[in-house]
C-alpha positions in Angstrom: -102.4 79.3 -45.0 -103.4 80.6 -48.4 -100.7 81.9 -50.6 -102.0 85.4 -51.4 -100.4 87.6 -54.1 -98.7 90.5 -52.5 -99.6 94.0 -53.9 -97.7 97.1 -53.1 -100.0 100.2 -53.1 -98.2 103.2 -54.7 -99.7 106.6 -54.6 -99.2 110.3 -53.8 -98.5 111.1 -50.2 -96.5 114.3 -49.8 -98.4 117.5 -49.9 -97.8 121.2 -49.2 -100.1 121.0 -46.2 -100.8 118.6 -43.4 -104.5 118.3 -44.5 -103.4 117.4 -48.0 -101.1 114.8 -46.7 -103.8 113.3 -44.5 -106.2 113.3 -47.5 -103.6 111.5 -49.5 -103.2 108.9 -46.7 -107.0 108.4 -46.7 -107.1 107.9 -50.5 -104.3 105.4 -50.3 -106.1 103.5 -47.5 -109.4 103.4 -49.5 -107.6 101.9 -52.5 -105.7 99.5 -50.3 -109.0 98.3 -48.8 -110.4 97.8 -52.3 -107.4 95.7 -53.3 -107.4 93.7 -50.1 -111.1 92.9 -50.5 -110.3 91.4 -53.9 -108.3 88.7 -52.1 -104.8 90.2 -52.2 -102.3 90.9 -49.4 -101.3 94.6 -49.4 -98.4 96.7 -48.3 -99.5 100.2 -47.6 -96.6 102.8 -47.4 -99.1 105.3 -46.0 -99.0 103.4 -42.7 -95.4 104.6 -42.2 -97.2 107.8 -41.0 -97.8 106.0 -37.7 -94.1 105.2 -37.2 -93.3 108.8 -38.1 -95.7 110.1 -35.5 -94.5 107.8 -32.9 -90.8 108.4 -33.3 -90.7 111.8 -35.0 -87.2 111.6 -36.4 -87.6 109.6 -39.5 -86.4 111.1 -42.7 -88.1 110.8 -46.1 -85.3 108.8 -47.5 -85.4 106.4 -44.5 -89.1 105.8 -44.9 -88.9 105.5 -48.7 -86.0 103.0 -48.6 -87.9 100.9 -46.1 -91.0 100.7 -48.4 -88.9 99.8 -51.4 -87.7 96.7 -49.7 -91.3 95.5 -49.6 -92.0 96.6 -53.2 -89.1 94.4 -54.3 -90.8 91.3 -53.0 -94.3 92.0 -54.1 -96.1 90.3 -57.0 -97.6 93.5 -58.3 -97.8 97.2 -57.8 -101.2 99.0 -57.8 -101.0 102.8 -58.5 -103.7 104.9 -56.9 -105.5 107.2 -59.3 -104.3 110.8 -59.6 -100.7 109.9 -58.6 -99.3 111.1 -61.9 -97.5 114.1 -60.4 -96.0 112.2 -57.5 -92.3 111.9 -57.9 -92.1 109.1 -55.3 -94.8 107.1 -57.1 -93.0 107.6 -60.4 -89.8 106.3 -58.8 -91.7 103.3 -57.5 -93.1 102.5 -60.9 -89.6 102.7 -62.5 -88.2 100.4 -59.8 -91.0 97.9 -60.2 -90.5 97.8 -63.9 -86.8 97.4 -63.5 -87.6 94.3 -61.3 -90.1 93.1 -63.9 -93.0 93.5 -61.4 -96.2 94.3 -63.2 -97.8 97.7 -62.5 -101.6 98.2 -62.6 -103.8 101.3 -62.5 -107.1 99.5 -62.2 -108.3 96.8 -59.9 -110.0 95.0 -62.7 -106.7 94.8 -64.7 -105.0 93.6 -61.5 -107.5 90.8 -60.8 -107.7 89.8 -64.5 -103.9 89.4 -64.7 -103.7 87.0 -61.7 -106.9 85.2 -62.6 -105.4 84.4 -66.0 -101.9 83.3 -65.1 
């Protein structure tokens, strides 16, 4: 099996409305698809939504800590555009940098980085 680089997809999820949250999930999925199609394996925290719907009693902290375990073993973090105001995304960026995991805001920079290692 090919050893693909693992990329954590960070982005704004929380919103003041259910529609806003679903729009954020959709945006994260679109960027995840774009990164996946470049040959990377992706971890998509937005998919935790399905677990939350199924079980209904997950807390924000429980879901966030779960995703951070995956961030810690990724080769890179890709930050979805327009996530500057997301406190969770900012926490993920700080954590990635603390772990010396490179953080990218463009797919071209991400692919260039790994093509030139």
